[in-house]
C-alpha positions in Angstrom: 0.1 -0.1 0.0 1.1 3.3 -0.8 2.3 5.5 2.3 2.1 9.1 3.6 4.7 9.8 6.7 3.5 12.8 8.7 5.9 14.8 11.1 4.3 18.0 12.2 3.6 18.4 15.8 0.8 21.4 15.6 -1.8 18.8 14.4 -4.9 18.2 16.4 -6.6 14.9 16.4 -9.4 16.4 14.2 -6.5 17.0 11.5 -5.4 13.4 11.8 -8.8 12.2 11.2 -9.0 14.5 8.0 -5.7 13.5 6.6 -6.4 9.6 7.5 -10.0 9.8 5.7 -8.2 11.3 2.7 -5.5 8.9 2.7 -8.0 6.0 3.0 -10.0 7.2 0.2 -7.2 6.9 -2.2 -5.5 4.1 -1.2 -2.8 5.3 1.3 -1.8 4.4 4.5 -0.7 7.0 7.3 2.3 7.1 9.7 1.7 10.0 12.1 5.3 10.4 13.9 6.0 11.9 17.0 9.8 12.3 17.0 12.4 12.5 14.3 14.0 9.2 14.9 10.8 7.6 14.5 9.9 10.0 11.3 13.2 8.9 9.7 12.2 5.0 9.7 8.6 5.9 8.7 9.9 7.9 5.7 12.1 5.0 4.1 9.1 3.6 2.2 6.8 6.5 2.1 5.7 8.1 -1.3 4.7 11.3 0.2 6.0 13.4 3.1 4.5 16.2 5.1 6.9 17.8 7.4 9.0 20.8 8.2 12.1 18.6 8.9 14.2 18.8 5.8 16.6 16.2 6.8 14.0 13.5 6.2 13.9 14.3 2.7 17.2 12.3 2.3 15.8 9.4 4.2 13.0 8.5 1.9 13.8 5.7 -0.9 10.6 6.0 -2.7 9.4 9.5 -1.9 7.9 11.4 -4.9 6.4 14.3 -3.2 7.5 16.4 -0.1 5.0 18.8 1.1 6.2 21.4 4.0 4.0 23.1 6.3 6.0 26.2 6.0 6.0 28.9 3.3 9.9 29.3 3.0 11.6 26.3 1.4 15.1 27.2 1.2 16.0 24.4 3.8 14.6 22.1 1.7 16.3 22.9 -1.4 19.8 21.2 -1.0 17.7 17.9 -0.7 15.6 18.1 -3.5 17.4 20.2 -6.4 18.4 18.2 -9.1 16.1 15.1 -7.9 12.8 13.8 -9.2 11.1 14.6 -5.8 8.5 17.3 -6.2 8.3 19.8 -3.3 5.4 21.9 -2.4 4.9 24.5 0.2 1.8 26.1 2.2 1.9 29.4 0.7 -1.4 30.9 1.6 -1.7 29.8 5.0 0.1 32.5 6.5 -1.4 35.6 5.3 -4.0 36.4 7.8 -1.4 36.1 10.8 1.3 37.8 9.5 -0.8 40.6 8.3 -2.3 41.0 11.6 1.3 41.2 13.0 2.5 43.6 10.3 -0.4 46.0 11.4 0.3 45.5 14.9 4.0 46.6 14.9 3.4 49.3 12.5 0.9 51.0 14.9 3.3 50.1 17.9 6.0 52.1 15.7 3.9 54.9 14.6 2.2 55.4 18.0 5.6 55.2 19.9 3.9 52.2 22.2 7.3 51.0 22.9 8.5 54.2 24.3 5.5 54.8 26.3 5.7 51.4 27.9 8.9 52.2 29.1 7.4 55.2 30.9 4.7 53.3 32.4 7.2 50.8 33.8 9.0 53.7 35.5 5.8 55.0 36.7 6.3 58.2 34.7 3.3 60.1 33.3 4.0 61.4 29.7 2.1 61.8 26.8 4.0 64.5 24.8 5.6 62.3 22.1 5.1 63.0 18.5 3.3 60.3 16.7 2.5 59.3 13.3 -0.5 58.0 11.2 -0.8 55.2 8.5 -3.5 57.6 7.0 -1.8 59.5 4.3 1.4 57.5 4.4 3.2 56.1 1.3 3.4 52.3 1.9 5.6 50.2 -0.4 5.2 46.3 -0.2 8.3 44.5 -1.1 6.7 41.3 -1.8 3.2 40.9 -3.3 2.3 37.2 -2.5 -0.4 36.1 0.2 1.1 38.2 3.0 1.7 41.5 1.0 -1.7 41.2 -0.5 -3.5 40.5 3.0 -1.5 43.1 4.5 -2.6 45.6 2.0 -6.2 44.9 2.4 -5.9 45.6 6.1 -3.7 48.7 6.0 -6.1 50.2 3.2 -8.7 50.5 5.7 -6.4 53.1 7.3 -6.5 55.4 4.4 -2.9 55.5 3.4 -2.1 58.0 0.4 -0.8 55.1 -1.7 0.3 51.2 -1.5 2.7 50.4 -4.1 4.0 46.7 -4.6 7.3 45.6 -5.8 7.8 42.3 -7.6 9.7 40.9 -10.0 7.1 41.1 -12.9 5.4 44.5 -12.2 2.0 42.5 -12.5 -0.9 43.5 -10.3 -3.6 41.1 -11.2 -5.5 41.3 -7.6 -6.0 44.9 -8.4 -5.1 45.5 -4.6 -2.1 47.8 -4.9 -2.3 51.3 -6.3 0.9 50.6 -8.5 3.2 47.8 -8.9 6.7 48.1 -10.0 9.5 45.7 -11.0 12.2 45.1 -8.6 14.8 47.0 -10.9 12.4 50.1 -10.2 12.7 49.7 -6.3 15.3 52.5 -6.0 12.9 55.0 -7.6 10.1 54.3 -5.0 12.4 54.1 -1.9 13.1 57.8 -1.4 9.0 58.3 -1.4 8.4 55.7 1.0 7.1 56.5 4.5 6.5 52.5 5.5 8.4 49.6 3.8 7.1 46.3 4.4 9.3 43.3 3.4 7.7 39.5 3.0 10.5 38.2 0.6 11.4 34.4 0.3 14.9 33.6 0.7 16.7 33.4 -2.8 19.8 34.6 -4.6 18.0 37.5 -5.7 16.6 38.6 -2.5 19.6 38.3 -0.1 20.5 41.8 0.8 18.0 43.5 -1.4 18.2 46.3 0.9 21.8 46.9 1.2 23.2 49.9 3.0 23.0 52.1 -0.2 19.2 51.3 -0.5 18.6 51.6 3.3 20.1 55.1 2.8 17.7 56.1 0.0 14.7 56.0 2.5 13.6 59.0 4.1 14.8 59.7 7.6 11.0 59.5 8.5 10.6 55.9 7.1 9.7 52.9 8.8 10.6 49.3 8.1 8.8 46.0 8.8 10.3 42.7 7.9 8.5 39.6 8.1 10.3 37.6 5.3 13.7 36.6 5.7 16.6 38.3 7.9 19.1 38.0 5.1 17.1 40.6 3.0 18.5 43.3 5.1 21.9 44.3 5.9 21.5 44.2 9.6 24.8 46.3 10.5 23.7 48.8 8.3 20.1 49.1 9.5 21.3 49.4 13.0 23.6 52.1 12.2 21.0 54.1 10.7 18.6 53.6 13.7 21.1 54.6 16.0 22.1 57.6 14.4 18.4 58.7 13.7 18.5 58.4 10.0 15.4 56.0 10.2 12.3 56.6 12.3 11.9 52.9 13.5 11.9 49.5 12.4 10.2 46.1 13.4 12.1 42.7 12.8 10.6 39.3 13.1 13.3 37.6 11.2 17.3 37.8 11.4 20.3 36.8 9.6 21.2 34.4 12.1 18.2 32.8 14.3 17.8 32.5 17.1 19.2 36.2 17.7 22.6 36.0 19.9 22.0 37.1 23.4 25.1 39.1 22.8 23.8 41.0 19.8 23.9 44.8 20.0 20.1 44.7 18.1 18.7 43.9 21.6 19.2 47.3 22.8 19.2 49.2 19.5 16.6 52.3 19.7 13.6 52.7 17.4 13.6 49.0 17.0 11.0 46.5 17.5 12.3 42.8 17.8 9.8 39.6 17.7 11.4 36.2 17.9 10.1 34.8 14.4 6.4 34.7 15.6 4.7 36.6 13.1 3.7 33.3 11.0 4.4 30.4 13.4 1.7 27.9 14.5 0.3 29.0 17.5 -2.8 30.5 15.8 -5.1 27.6 15.3 -6.7 29.0 11.8 -3.2 28.9 10.5 -2.8 25.2 11.1 -6.4 24.5 9.9 -5.4 26.3 6.5 -2.1 24.4 6.2 -4.0 21.0 6.3 -6.5 22.3 4.0 -3.9 23.2 1.4 -2.2 19.7 1.7 -5.5 17.8 1.6 -6.1 20.1 -1.8 -2.7 19.3 -3.2 -3.1 15.8 -2.1 -6.4 15.2 -4.1 -4.2 17.1 -6.8 -1.5 14.5 -6.7 -3.5 11.6 -6.8 -5.5 12.6 -9.8 -2.4 13.6 -11.7 -2.8 17.4 -11.7 -0.5 19.9 -11.0 0.2 20.8 -7.6 -1.3 24.3 -6.7 1.7 25.3 -4.5 4.7 23.5 -6.5 7.7 24.8 -5.8 10.3 26.0 -8.6 13.3 24.8 -7.2 15.6 27.0 -9.2 13.5 30.1 -8.6 13.5 29.1 -4.7 9.7 29.5 -4.2 
């Protein structure tokens, strides 16, 4: 019998039931694994693997398709590139939770919440810090996928002056953005940006896309929110600009090296909000529900020889 090996801890009993019922209907057995050692044994004869653990990709002798519950796939690419193994991700599951995170930290930055919290901790009554508003702001979304679109929908309700998308092709099929420019035009829009939101995957073309030179093109009054990959920004250059008052503020959920070193100077960098890669994790039940739904959708596609909806182009990296 064909087999699915599943190693993904956030699954509930209801999720397991849904996966098993779908597998049974297609003539598959399912092995739900509770640890990496157990999973390594189960994937040896599995045709389908559903896991976050990229190391398991090299253990399967019969594997034809790997689906990862994550949106990013860079950790899988060394194992599947150049092989016949199909790789898919869970892009489309994280837009809601990450968009809400983006709105949260944007308002925290603009309303100076972190600074006011410090006053309150010291029992100081201050209410004189100048604040900013999303209303009338010029927003640039570096990345226009599910996350960028969901964030744009929510930010639109605050009345920004404009929301400009930046992607490889300059396409705007959803019509959510006022304008979409290609990555080649990024430097043109940076000087007119009040809020830069980054939700990029990790590829050769996105590494250090916000270099020191590009960071310096932003106005001193600009804010940056990064929820994509930490290597898309030159951290040292960003920190210096923040410390020198050359940027209004930043919120980083991702970093060049994770977890962030306890000795890193970023921890006490002014005008910086740090969150430990929580924008898109699995603590929101809706996200896990959506991940399972997407897997089952593509499992049906797989069993019926249809293209996978979230098939990853290993050369492009997403």
